[in-house]
PDB file of N, CA, C and O in Angstrom:
ATOM      1  N   MET A   1      80.561 110.313  64.486  1.00  0.00           N
ATOM      2  CA  MET A   1      79.321 110.248  65.361  1.00  0.00           C
ATOM      3  C   MET A   1      79.485 109.561  66.654  1.00  0.00           C
ATOM      4  O   MET A   1      79.335 110.071  67.765  1.00  0.00           O
ATOM      5  N   ALA A   2      79.875 108.099  66.329  1.00  0.00           N
ATOM      6  CA  ALA A   2      79.940 107.806  67.467  1.00  0.00           C
ATOM      7  C   ALA A   2      80.931 108.202  68.828  1.00  0.00           C
ATOM      8  O   ALA A   2      80.677 107.589  69.865  1.00  0.00           O
ATOM      9  N   ALA A   3      81.861 109.039  68.844  1.00  0.00           N
ATOM     10  CA  ALA A   3      83.029 109.759  69.727  1.00  0.00           C
ATOM     11  C   ALA A   3      81.898 110.374  70.719  1.00  0.00           C
ATOM     12  O   ALA A   3      81.763 110.082  71.907  1.00  0.00           O
ATOM     13  N   ALA A   4      80.826 111.631  69.688  1.00  0.00           N
ATOM     14  CA  ALA A   4      80.101 112.013  70.365  1.00  0.00           C
ATOM     15  C   ALA A   4      78.850 111.738  70.946  1.00  0.00           C
ATOM     16  O   ALA A   4      78.365 112.448  71.827  1.00  0.00           O
ATOM     17  N   VAL A   5      78.259 110.643  70.445  1.00  0.00           N
ATOM     18  CA  VAL A   5      77.035 110.062  71.429  1.00  0.00           C
ATOM     19  C   VAL A   5      78.084 109.250  72.823  1.00  0.00           C
ATOM     20  O   VAL A   5      77.371 108.854  73.745  1.00  0.00           O
ATOM     21  N   ARG A   6      79.308 109.045  72.984  1.00  0.00           N
ATOM     22  CA  ARG A   6      79.635 107.955  73.961  1.00  0.00           C
ATOM     23  C   ARG A   6      79.497 109.733  75.231  1.00  0.00           C
ATOM     24  O   ARG A   6      78.837 109.778  76.270  1.00  0.00           O
ATOM     25  N   MET A   7      80.352 110.924  74.629  1.00  0.00           N
ATOM     26  CA  MET A   7      80.795 111.858  75.613  1.00  0.00           C
ATOM     27  C   MET A   7      79.404 112.175  76.174  1.00  0.00           C
ATOM     28  O   MET A   7      79.013 111.987  77.326  1.00  0.00           O
ATOM     29  N   HIS A   8      78.480 112.886  74.746  1.00  0.00           N
ATOM     30  CA  HIS A   8      77.214 113.664  75.339  1.00  0.00           C
ATOM     31  C   HIS A   8      75.792 112.501  76.260  1.00  0.00           C
ATOM     32  O   HIS A   8      74.688 112.783  76.725  1.00  0.00           O
ATOM     33  N   VAL A   9      76.544 111.247  76.170  1.00  0.00           N
ATOM     34  CA  VAL A   9      75.714 110.357  77.011  1.00  0.00           C
ATOM     35  C   VAL A   9      76.359 110.200  78.478  1.00  0.00           C
ATOM     36  O   VAL A   9      75.688 110.283  79.507  1.00  0.00           O
ATOM     37  N   SER A  10      77.798 109.953  78.443  1.00  0.00           N
ATOM     38  CA  SER A  10      78.252 109.279  79.223  1.00  0.00           C
ATOM     39  C   SER A  10      78.513 110.711  80.491  1.00  0.00           C
ATOM     40  O   SER A  10      78.440 110.609  81.715  1.00  0.00           O
ATOM     41  N   GLU A  11      78.908 112.317  79.445  1.00  0.00           N
ATOM     42  CA  GLU A  11      78.884 112.974  80.444  1.00  0.00           C
ATOM     43  C   GLU A  11      76.960 113.134  81.559  1.00  0.00           C
ATOM     44  O   GLU A  11      76.798 113.667  82.657  1.00  0.00           O
ATOM     45  N   ARG A  12      76.081 112.560  80.818  1.00  0.00           N
ATOM     46  CA  ARG A  12      74.799 112.500  81.998  1.00  0.00           C
ATOM     47  C   ARG A  12      74.836 111.125  82.473  1.00  0.00           C
ATOM     48  O   ARG A  12      73.724 110.615  82.613  1.00  0.00           O
ATOM     49  N   GLY A  13      75.920 110.345  82.778  1.00  0.00           N
ATOM     50  CA  GLY A  13      76.140 109.509  83.877  1.00  0.00           C
ATOM     51  C   GLY A  13      75.598 108.210  83.100  1.00  0.00           C
ATOM     52  O   GLY A  13      75.529 107.198  83.796  1.00  0.00           O
ATOM     53  N   GLY A  14      75.207 108.095  81.768  1.00  0.00           N
ATOM     54  CA  GLY A  14      74.263 106.967  80.975  1.00  0.00           C
ATOM     55  C   GLY A  14      75.227 106.161  80.364  1.00  0.00           C
ATOM     56  O   GLY A  14      76.329 106.672  80.164  1.00  0.00           O
ATOM     57  N   ASP A  15      74.987 104.733  79.950  1.00  0.00           N
ATOM     58  CA  ASP A  15      76.264 103.578  79.234  1.00  0.00           C
ATOM     59  C   ASP A  15      75.478 103.995  77.689  1.00  0.00           C
ATOM     60  O   ASP A  15      74.262 103.970  77.497  1.00  0.00           O
ATOM     61  N   PRO A  16      76.513 104.365  76.710  1.00  0.00           N
ATOM     62  CA  PRO A  16      75.698 104.460  75.800  1.00  0.00           C
ATOM     63  C   PRO A  16      76.126 103.170  74.846  1.00  0.00           C
ATOM     64  O   PRO A  16      76.530 103.249  73.685  1.00  0.00           O
ATOM     65  N   SER A  17      75.939 101.976  75.619  1.00  0.00           N
ATOM     66  CA  SER A  17      75.254 100.613  74.783  1.00  0.00           C
ATOM     67  C   SER A  17      74.395  99.830  75.473  1.00  0.00           C
ATOM     68  O   SER A  17      74.444  98.606  75.592  1.00  0.00           O
ATOM     69  N   GLN A  18      73.231 100.947  76.135  1.00  0.00           N
ATOM     70  CA  GLN A  18      72.300 100.584  77.115  1.00  0.00           C
ATOM     71  C   GLN A  18      70.684 100.707  76.078  1.00  0.00           C
ATOM     72  O   GLN A  18      69.665 100.019  76.012  1.00  0.00           O
ATOM     73  N   PRO A  19      71.121 101.844  75.460  1.00  0.00           N
ATOM     74  CA  PRO A  19      69.368 102.547  74.374  1.00  0.00           C
ATOM     75  C   PRO A  19      69.500 102.039  73.309  1.00  0.00           C
ATOM     76  O   PRO A  19      70.665 101.873  72.946  1.00  0.00           O
ATOM     77  N   LEU A  20      68.816 101.762  72.736  1.00  0.00           N
ATOM     78  CA  LEU A  20      67.762 101.961  71.275  1.00  0.00           C
ATOM     79  C   LEU A  20      68.417 102.920  70.408  1.00  0.00           C
ATOM     80  O   LEU A  20      68.292 104.131  70.589  1.00  0.00           O
ATOM     81  N   LEU A  21      68.910 102.567  69.744  1.00  0.00           N
ATOM     82  CA  LEU A  21      69.362 103.679  68.573  1.00  0.00           C
ATOM     83  C   LEU A  21      68.670 103.818  67.461  1.00  0.00           C
ATOM     84  O   LEU A  21      69.043 103.088  66.542  1.00  0.00           O
ATOM     85  N   MET A  22      67.608 104.659  67.204  1.00  0.00           N
ATOM     86  CA  MET A  22      66.603 105.365  66.388  1.00  0.00           C
ATOM     87  C   MET A  22      67.572 105.735  65.327  1.00  0.00           C
ATOM     88  O   MET A  22      68.669 106.156  65.694  1.00  0.00           O
ATOM     89  N   ALA A  23      67.290 105.625  63.939  1.00  0.00           N
ATOM     90  CA  ALA A  23      67.649 106.342  62.643  1.00  0.00           C
ATOM     91  C   ALA A  23      66.355 107.494  62.051  1.00  0.00           C
ATOM     92  O   ALA A  23      65.143 107.307  62.157  1.00  0.00           O
ATOM     93  N   PHE A  24      66.910 108.465  61.542  1.00  0.00           N
ATOM     94  CA  PHE A  24      66.214 108.945  60.903  1.00  0.00           C
ATOM     95  C   PHE A  24      66.680 109.911  60.192  1.00  0.00           C
ATOM     96  O   PHE A  24      67.876 110.149  60.357  1.00  0.00           O
ATOM     97  N   GLY A  25      65.831 110.857  59.083  1.00  0.00           N
ATOM     98  CA  GLY A  25      67.037 111.858  58.538  1.00  0.00           C
ATOM     99  C   GLY A  25      67.082 111.025  57.045  1.00  0.00           C
ATOM    100  O   GLY A  25      66.490 109.954  56.901  1.00  0.00           O
ATOM    101  N   GLY A  26      67.803 111.620  56.049  1.00  0.00           N
ATOM    102  CA  GLY A  26      67.995 111.153  54.915  1.00  0.00           C
ATOM    103  C   GLY A  26      68.728 110.238  54.635  1.00  0.00           C
ATOM    104  O   GLY A  26      68.439 109.390  53.791  1.00  0.00           O
ATOM    105  N   ALA A  27      70.234 110.264  55.566  1.00  0.00           N
ATOM    106  CA  ALA A  27      70.809 109.100  55.538  1.00  0.00           C
ATOM    107  C   ALA A  27      71.356 108.581  56.751  1.00  0.00           C
ATOM    108  O   ALA A  27      72.534 108.316  56.989  1.00  0.00           O
ATOM    109  N   GLY A  28      70.442 108.480  57.425  1.00  0.00           N
ATOM    110  CA  GLY A  28      70.253 108.055  59.120  1.00  0.00           C
ATOM    111  C   GLY A  28      70.440 106.653  58.536  1.00  0.00           C
ATOM    112  O   GLY A  28      71.543 106.130  58.692  1.00  0.00           O
ATOM    113  N   PRO A  29      69.558 106.040  57.931  1.00  0.00           N
ATOM    114  CA  PRO A  29      69.217 104.332  57.834  1.00  0.00           C
ATOM    115  C   PRO A  29      71.163 104.399  57.395  1.00  0.00           C
ATOM    116  O   PRO A  29      71.917 103.962  58.265  1.00  0.00           O
ATOM    117  N   VAL A  30      71.632 104.804  56.411  1.00  0.00           N
ATOM    118  CA  VAL A  30      72.342 103.894  55.942  1.00  0.00           C
ATOM    119  C   VAL A  30      73.568 104.099  57.025  1.00  0.00           C
ATOM    120  O   VAL A  30      74.553 103.441  56.691  1.00  0.00           O
ATOM    121  N   HIS A  31      73.712 104.700  57.997  1.00  0.00           N
ATOM    122  CA  HIS A  31      74.904 104.703  59.211  1.00  0.00           C
ATOM    123  C   HIS A  31      74.277 103.793  60.412  1.00  0.00           C
ATOM    124  O   HIS A  31      74.818 102.959  61.138  1.00  0.00           O
ATOM    125  N   VAL A  32      73.418 104.095  60.372  1.00  0.00           N
ATOM    126  CA  VAL A  32      72.833 103.427  61.867  1.00  0.00           C
ATOM    127  C   VAL A  32      73.441 101.677  62.586  1.00  0.00           C
ATOM    128  O   VAL A  32      73.797 101.461  63.744  1.00  0.00           O
ATOM    129  N   CYS A  33      73.386 100.823  61.594  1.00  0.00           N
ATOM    130  CA  CYS A  33      74.442  99.975  61.903  1.00  0.00           C
ATOM    131  C   CYS A  33      75.593  99.852  62.336  1.00  0.00           C
ATOM    132  O   CYS A  33      76.059  99.336  63.352  1.00  0.00           O
ATOM    133  N   ASN A  34      76.232 100.634  61.045  1.00  0.00           N
ATOM    134  CA  ASN A  34      77.940 100.717  61.552  1.00  0.00           C
ATOM    135  C   ASN A  34      77.622 101.713  63.111  1.00  0.00           C
ATOM    136  O   ASN A  34      78.365 101.415  64.046  1.00  0.00           O
ATOM    137  N   LEU A  35      76.848 102.545  63.310  1.00  0.00           N
ATOM    138  CA  LEU A  35      77.084 103.685  64.447  1.00  0.00           C
ATOM    139  C   LEU A  35      76.704 102.557  65.558  1.00  0.00           C
ATOM    140  O   LEU A  35      76.839 103.034  66.685  1.00  0.00           O
ATOM    141  N   ALA A  36      76.335 101.409  65.573  1.00  0.00           N
ATOM    142  CA  ALA A  36      75.243 100.788  66.828  1.00  0.00           C
ATOM    143  C   ALA A  36      76.705  99.416  66.955  1.00  0.00           C
ATOM    144  O   ALA A  36      76.984  98.854  68.014  1.00  0.00           O
ATOM    145  N   VAL A  37      77.368  99.168  65.715  1.00  0.00           N
ATOM    146  CA  VAL A  37      78.724  98.391  66.208  1.00  0.00           C
ATOM    147  C   VAL A  37      79.284  98.648  67.032  1.00  0.00           C
ATOM    148  O   VAL A  37      79.540  97.858  67.940  1.00  0.00           O
ATOM    149  N   LYS A  38      79.839 100.408  66.969  1.00  0.00           N
ATOM    150  CA  LYS A  38      80.850 101.025  67.251  1.00  0.00           C
ATOM    151  C   LYS A  38      80.561 101.309  68.595  1.00  0.00           C
ATOM    152  O   LYS A  38      81.546 101.514  69.304  1.00  0.00           O
ATOM    153  N   LEU A  39      79.391 101.375  69.152  1.00  0.00           N
ATOM    154  CA  LEU A  39      78.573 101.786  70.358  1.00  0.00           C
ATOM    155  C   LEU A  39      78.429 100.961  71.017  1.00  0.00           C
ATOM    156  O   LEU A  39      78.404 101.160  72.231  1.00  0.00           O
ATOM    157  N   GLY A  40      78.234  99.352  70.343  1.00  0.00           N
ATOM    158  CA  GLY A  40      77.798  98.307  71.080  1.00  0.00           C
ATOM    159  C   GLY A  40      76.423  98.249  71.726  1.00  0.00           C
ATOM    160  O   GLY A  40      76.184  97.907  72.884  1.00  0.00           O
ATOM    161  N   ILE A  41      75.515  98.658  70.751  1.00  0.00           N
ATOM    162  CA  ILE A  41      74.327  98.982  70.805  1.00  0.00           C
ATOM    163  C   ILE A  41      73.896  97.516  69.903  1.00  0.00           C
ATOM    164  O   ILE A  41      74.341  96.964  68.897  1.00  0.00           O
ATOM    165  N   ARG A  42      72.688  97.224  70.952  1.00  0.00           N
ATOM    166  CA  ARG A  42      72.586  95.305  70.424  1.00  0.00           C
ATOM    167  C   ARG A  42      70.945  95.721  69.374  1.00  0.00           C
ATOM    168  O   ARG A  42      70.498  94.924  68.550  1.00  0.00           O
ATOM    169  N   ARG A  43      70.343  96.990  69.649  1.00  0.00           N
ATOM    170  CA  ARG A  43      68.457  97.034  69.107  1.00  0.00           C
ATOM    171  C   ARG A  43      68.868  98.514  68.120  1.00  0.00           C
ATOM    172  O   ARG A  43      69.535  99.449  68.562  1.00  0.00           O
ATOM    173  N   VAL A  44      68.327  98.443  66.802  1.00  0.00           N
ATOM    174  CA  VAL A  44      68.418  99.549  66.321  1.00  0.00           C
ATOM    175  C   VAL A  44      66.736  99.896  65.716  1.00  0.00           C
ATOM    176  O   VAL A  44      66.099  98.908  65.350  1.00  0.00           O
ATOM    177  N   LEU A  45      66.121 101.133  65.631  1.00  0.00           N
ATOM    178  CA  LEU A  45      65.115 100.906  64.839  1.00  0.00           C
ATOM    179  C   LEU A  45      65.159 101.865  63.900  1.00  0.00           C
ATOM    180  O   LEU A  45      65.621 102.997  64.039  1.00  0.00           O
ATOM    181  N   ILE A  46      64.618 101.345  62.836  1.00  0.00           N
ATOM    182  CA  ILE A  46      64.557 102.258  62.020  1.00  0.00           C
ATOM    183  C   ILE A  46      63.167 102.771  61.075  1.00  0.00           C
ATOM    184  O   ILE A  46      63.046 102.371  59.917  1.00  0.00           O
ATOM    185  N   PRO A  47      62.329 103.533  61.596  1.00  0.00           N
ATOM    186  CA  PRO A  47      60.641 104.048  61.516  1.00  0.00           C
ATOM    187  C   PRO A  47      60.812 103.384  60.165  1.00  0.00           C
ATOM    188  O   PRO A  47      61.801 102.840  59.673  1.00  0.00           O
ATOM    189  N   LEU A  48      59.409 103.600  59.625  1.00  0.00           N
ATOM    190  CA  LEU A  48      58.848 103.461  58.420  1.00  0.00           C
ATOM    191  C   LEU A  48      59.047 105.096  57.876  1.00  0.00           C
ATOM    192  O   LEU A  48      58.684 106.059  58.551  1.00  0.00           O
ATOM    193  N   ARG A  49      59.843 105.232  56.214  1.00  0.00           N
ATOM    194  CA  ARG A  49      59.963 106.609  56.173  1.00  0.00           C
ATOM    195  C   ARG A  49      60.776 107.600  56.944  1.00  0.00           C
ATOM    196  O   ARG A  49      60.490 108.795  57.019  1.00  0.00           O
ATOM    197  N   ALA A  50      61.745 107.064  57.477  1.00  0.00           N
ATOM    198  CA  ALA A  50      62.871 107.898  58.249  1.00  0.00           C
ATOM    199  C   ALA A  50      63.305 109.252  57.647  1.00  0.00           C
ATOM    200  O   ALA A  50      63.580 110.342  58.148  1.00  0.00           O
ATOM    201  N   GLY A  51      63.264 108.796  56.442  1.00  0.00           N
ATOM    202  CA  GLY A  51      64.312 109.990  56.067  1.00  0.00           C
ATOM    203  C   GLY A  51      63.569 111.101  55.189  1.00  0.00           C
ATOM    204  O   GLY A  51      63.989 111.748  54.230  1.00  0.00           O
ATOM    205  N   VAL A  52      62.262 111.109  55.867  1.00  0.00           N
ATOM    206  CA  VAL A  52      60.999 112.091  55.604  1.00  0.00           C
ATOM    207  C   VAL A  52      61.086 113.044  56.739  1.00  0.00           C
ATOM    208  O   VAL A  52      60.748 114.224  56.640  1.00  0.00           O
ATOM    209  N   LEU A  53      61.747 112.263  58.282  1.00  0.00           N
ATOM    210  CA  LEU A  53      61.397 113.039  59.502  1.00  0.00           C
ATOM    211  C   LEU A  53      62.493 114.273  59.266  1.00  0.00           C
ATOM    212  O   LEU A  53      62.275 115.374  59.772  1.00  0.00           O
ATOM    213  N   SER A  54      63.652 114.028  58.488  1.00  0.00           N
ATOM    214  CA  SER A  54      64.298 115.601  58.248  1.00  0.00           C
ATOM    215  C   SER A  54      63.496 116.418  57.543  1.00  0.00           C
ATOM    216  O   SER A  54      63.437 117.559  58.003  1.00  0.00           O
ATOM    217  N   ALA A  55      62.856 116.208  56.575  1.00  0.00           N
ATOM    218  CA  ALA A  55      62.394 116.870  55.839  1.00  0.00           C
ATOM    219  C   ALA A  55      60.818 117.745  56.569  1.00  0.00           C
ATOM    220  O   ALA A  55      60.366 118.843  56.242  1.00  0.00           O
ATOM    221  N   LEU A  56      60.301 116.795  57.593  1.00  0.00           N
ATOM    222  CA  LEU A  56      58.968 116.943  58.365  1.00  0.00           C
ATOM    223  C   LEU A  56      59.831 118.082  58.938  1.00  0.00           C
ATOM    224  O   LEU A  56      59.343 119.206  58.817  1.00  0.00           O
ATOM    225  N   GLY A  57      61.128 117.976  59.589  1.00  0.00           N
ATOM    226  CA  GLY A  57      61.442 119.259  60.704  1.00  0.00           C
ATOM    227  C   GLY A  57      61.350 120.027  60.025  1.00  0.00           C
ATOM    228  O   GLY A  57      61.022 120.981  60.730  1.00  0.00           O
ATOM    229  N   LEU A  58      61.417 120.417  58.855  1.00  0.00           N
ATOM    230  CA  LEU A  58      61.880 121.386  57.761  1.00  0.00           C
ATOM    231  C   LEU A  58      60.829 122.127  57.239  1.00  0.00           C
ATOM    232  O   LEU A  58      60.989 123.225  56.704  1.00  0.00           O
ATOM    233  N   VAL A  59      59.802 121.591  57.369  1.00  0.00           N
ATOM    234  CA  VAL A  59      58.430 122.091  57.242  1.00  0.00           C
ATOM    235  C   VAL A  59      58.199 122.950  58.657  1.00  0.00           C
ATOM    236  O   VAL A  59      57.957 124.157  58.687  1.00  0.00           O
ATOM    237  N   LEU A  60      58.334 121.998  59.932  1.00  0.00           N
ATOM    238  CA  LEU A  60      57.661 122.947  61.084  1.00  0.00           C
ATOM    239  C   LEU A  60      58.689 123.412  61.621  1.00  0.00           C
ATOM    240  O   LEU A  60      58.641 123.325  62.848  1.00  0.00           O
ATOM    241  N   ALA A  61      60.081 124.110  61.017  1.00  0.00           N
ATOM    242  CA  ALA A  61      60.663 124.790  61.897  1.00  0.00           C
ATOM    243  C   ALA A  61      60.170 126.212  61.279  1.00  0.00           C
ATOM    244  O   ALA A  61      59.878 126.407  60.100  1.00  0.00           O
ATOM    245  N   PRO A  62      60.142 127.189  62.369  1.00  0.00           N
ATOM    246  CA  PRO A  62      60.325 128.315  62.086  1.00  0.00           C
ATOM    247  C   PRO A  62      60.842 129.235  60.875  1.00  0.00           C
ATOM    248  O   PRO A  62      62.067 129.126  60.841  1.00  0.00           O
ATOM    249  N   ALA A  63      60.375 130.113  59.852  1.00  0.00           N
ATOM    250  CA  ALA A  63      61.284 130.831  59.055  1.00  0.00           C
ATOM    251  C   ALA A  63      62.009 131.618  59.625  1.00  0.00           C
ATOM    252  O   ALA A  63      61.669 132.497  60.417  1.00  0.00           O
ATOM    253  N   ALA A  64      63.635 131.203  59.057  1.00  0.00           N
ATOM    254  CA  ALA A  64      65.120 132.070  59.480  1.00  0.00           C
ATOM    255  C   ALA A  64      65.631 132.345  58.476  1.00  0.00           C
ATOM    256  O   ALA A  64      65.554 131.739  57.407  1.00  0.00           O
ATOM    257  N   PHE A  65      66.411 133.634  58.812  1.00  0.00           N
ATOM    258  CA  PHE A  65      67.194 133.727  57.511  1.00  0.00           C
ATOM    259  C   PHE A  65      68.580 133.981  58.516  1.00  0.00           C
ATOM    260  O   PHE A  65      68.566 134.294  59.706  1.00  0.00           O
ATOM    261  N   ASP A  66      69.873 133.721  57.566  1.00  0.00           N
ATOM    262  CA  ASP A  66      71.199 134.152  58.325  1.00  0.00           C
ATOM    263  C   ASP A  66      72.127 135.040  57.352  1.00  0.00           C
ATOM    264  O   ASP A  66      72.579 134.638  56.280  1.00  0.00           O
ATOM    265  N   ILE A  67      72.308 136.163  57.842  1.00  0.00           N
ATOM    266  CA  ILE A  67      73.070 136.846  56.999  1.00  0.00           C
ATOM    267  C   ILE A  67      74.482 136.701  57.743  1.00  0.00           C
ATOM    268  O   ILE A  67      74.836 136.640  58.920  1.00  0.00           O
ATOM    269  N   ALA A  68      75.150 136.674  56.434  1.00  0.00           N
ATOM    270  CA  ALA A  68      77.025 136.881  56.623  1.00  0.00           C
ATOM    271  C   ALA A  68      77.719 137.563  55.463  1.00  0.00           C
ATOM    272  O   ALA A  68      77.498 137.641  54.255  1.00  0.00           O
ATOM    273  N   ARG A  69      78.716 138.066  56.356  1.00  0.00           N
ATOM    274  CA  ARG A  69      79.460 139.239  55.185  1.00  0.00           C
ATOM    275  C   ARG A  69      81.266 138.457  55.772  1.00  0.00           C
ATOM    276  O   ARG A  69      81.666 137.985  56.836  1.00  0.00           O
ATOM    277  N   THR A  70      81.805 138.651  54.607  1.00  0.00           N
ATOM    278  CA  THR A  70      83.827 138.358  55.279  1.00  0.00           C
ATOM    279  C   THR A  70      84.174 139.196  54.702  1.00  0.00           C
ATOM    280  O   THR A  70      83.927 139.634  53.578  1.00  0.00           O
ATOM    281  N   ARG A  71      85.364 139.716  56.217  1.00  0.00           N
ATOM    282  CA  ARG A  71      85.984 140.852  55.146  1.00  0.00           C
ATOM    283  C   ARG A  71      87.296 139.839  55.926  1.00  0.00           C
ATOM    284  O   ARG A  71      87.418 139.514  57.107  1.00  0.00           O
ATOM    285  N   LYS A  72      88.201 139.512  54.673  1.00  0.00           N
ATOM    286  CA  LYS A  72      89.769 138.883  54.853  1.00  0.00           C
ATOM    287  C   LYS A  72      90.668 140.097  55.157  1.00  0.00           C
ATOM    288  O   LYS A  72      90.944 140.731  54.139  1.00  0.00           O
ATOM    289  N   VAL A  73      91.284 140.665  56.489  1.00  0.00           N
ATOM    290  CA  VAL A  73      91.963 141.146  56.884  1.00  0.00           C
ATOM    291  C   VAL A  73      93.147 140.943  57.302  1.00  0.00           C
ATOM    292  O   VAL A  73      92.936 140.010  58.077  1.00  0.00           O
ATOM    293  N   PRO A  74      94.562 141.200  57.363  1.00  0.00           N
ATOM    294  CA  PRO A  74      95.609 140.865  58.375  1.00  0.00           C
ATOM    295  C   PRO A  74      95.236 141.134  60.205  1.00  0.00           C
ATOM    296  O   PRO A  74      95.296 142.338  60.459  1.00  0.00           O
ATOM    297  N   LEU A  75      95.009 140.578  61.005  1.00  0.00           N
ATOM    298  CA  LEU A  75      94.800 140.656  61.960  1.00  0.00           C
ATOM    299  C   LEU A  75      95.706 142.333  62.228  1.00  0.00           C
ATOM    300  O   LEU A  75      94.941 143.294  62.144  1.00  0.00           O
ATOM    301  N   GLN A  76      96.944 142.626  62.475  1.00  0.00           N
ATOM    302  CA  GLN A  76      97.427 143.321  62.688  1.00  0.00           C
ATOM    303  C   GLN A  76      97.223 144.645  62.167  1.00  0.00           C
ATOM    304  O   GLN A  76      97.722 145.727  62.476  1.00  0.00           O
ATOM    305  N   THR A  77      96.233 144.253  61.161  1.00  0.00           N
ATOM    306  CA  THR A  77      95.852 145.792  60.601  1.00  0.00           C
ATOM    307  C   THR A  77      94.284 145.875  60.589  1.00  0.00           C
ATOM    308  O   THR A  77      93.837 146.582  59.686  1.00  0.00           O
ATOM    309  N   LEU A  78      93.280 145.230  61.497  1.00  0.00           N
ATOM    310  CA  LEU A  78      92.257 145.599  61.813  1.00  0.00           C
ATOM    311  C   LEU A  78      91.425 146.475  62.300  1.00  0.00           C
ATOM    312  O   LEU A  78      91.186 146.790  63.465  1.00  0.00           O
ATOM    313  N   ASN A  79      91.232 146.643  61.845  1.00  0.00           N
ATOM    314  CA  ASN A  79      90.340 148.558  62.519  1.00  0.00           C
ATOM    315  C   ASN A  79      89.093 148.210  63.008  1.00  0.00           C
ATOM    316  O   ASN A  79      88.143 147.860  62.308  1.00  0.00           O
ATOM    317  N   PHE A  80      89.100 148.306  64.197  1.00  0.00           N
ATOM    318  CA  PHE A  80      88.180 148.340  64.935  1.00  0.00           C
ATOM    319  C   PHE A  80      86.895 148.908  65.119  1.00  0.00           C
ATOM    320  O   PHE A  80      85.788 148.482  65.447  1.00  0.00           O
ATOM    321  N   ALA A  81      87.438 150.124  64.773  1.00  0.00           N
ATOM    322  CA  ALA A  81      86.272 151.100  64.484  1.00  0.00           C
ATOM    323  C   ALA A  81      85.604 150.891  63.059  1.00  0.00           C
ATOM    324  O   ALA A  81      84.556 151.402  62.663  1.00  0.00           O
ATOM    325  N   ASP A  82      86.228 150.249  62.555  1.00  0.00           N
ATOM    326  CA  ASP A  82      84.933 150.393  61.093  1.00  0.00           C
ATOM    327  C   ASP A  82      84.790 148.884  61.164  1.00  0.00           C
ATOM    328  O   ASP A  82      83.957 148.566  60.315  1.00  0.00           O
ATOM    329  N   LEU A  83      85.250 147.799  61.820  1.00  0.00           N
ATOM    330  CA  LEU A  83      84.367 146.977  61.738  1.00  0.00           C
ATOM    331  C   LEU A  83      82.905 146.986  62.652  1.00  0.00           C
ATOM    332  O   LEU A  83      81.968 146.259  62.322  1.00  0.00           O
ATOM    333  N   ALA A  84      82.828 147.979  63.941  1.00  0.00           N
ATOM    334  CA  ALA A  84      82.126 147.948  64.459  1.00  0.00           C
ATOM    335  C   ALA A  84      80.611 149.023  63.341  1.00  0.00           C
ATOM    336  O   ALA A  84      79.413 148.745  63.291  1.00  0.00           O
ATOM    337  N   GLY A  85      81.333 150.165  62.652  1.00  0.00           N
ATOM    338  CA  GLY A  85      80.643 150.249  61.992  1.00  0.00           C
ATOM    339  C   GLY A  85      80.175 149.739  60.651  1.00  0.00           C
ATOM    340  O   GLY A  85      79.429 150.447  59.974  1.00  0.00           O
ATOM    341  N   ARG A  86      80.617 148.403  60.172  1.00  0.00           N
ATOM    342  CA  ARG A  86      80.063 147.648  59.233  1.00  0.00           C
ATOM    343  C   ARG A  86      79.169 146.790  60.076  1.00  0.00           C
ATOM    344  O   ARG A  86      78.249 146.267  59.448  1.00  0.00           O
ATOM    345  N   TRP A  87      79.243 146.494  61.526  1.00  0.00           N
ATOM    346  CA  TRP A  87      78.780 146.052  62.206  1.00  0.00           C
ATOM    347  C   TRP A  87      76.961 146.273  62.063  1.00  0.00           C
ATOM    348  O   TRP A  87      76.125 145.429  61.741  1.00  0.00           O
ATOM    349  N   ARG A  88      76.740 147.902  62.481  1.00  0.00           N
ATOM    350  CA  ARG A  88      76.346 148.648  63.016  1.00  0.00           C
ATOM    351  C   ARG A  88      74.873 148.701  61.280  1.00  0.00           C
ATOM    352  O   ARG A  88      73.955 149.522  61.273  1.00  0.00           O
TER     353      ARG A  88
END
């Protein structure tokens, strides 16, 4: 997580040690202190009922459905016409 934060912030020209780190989600408060130490962040905010924020996001997000089908075949024998038919 620390590497991802550093990359994301530095790509935008920021300093990852300057901001306040806010914890949210079910396990956010568990990890925030160690993450802050790795990033050199001195201030951490854990809002009241931080674990509820991920549940709130689930409730407010629009309903969506993902459908997936796995077909395991050797690449050499893959039939693209058959694959296109299955896709349709």
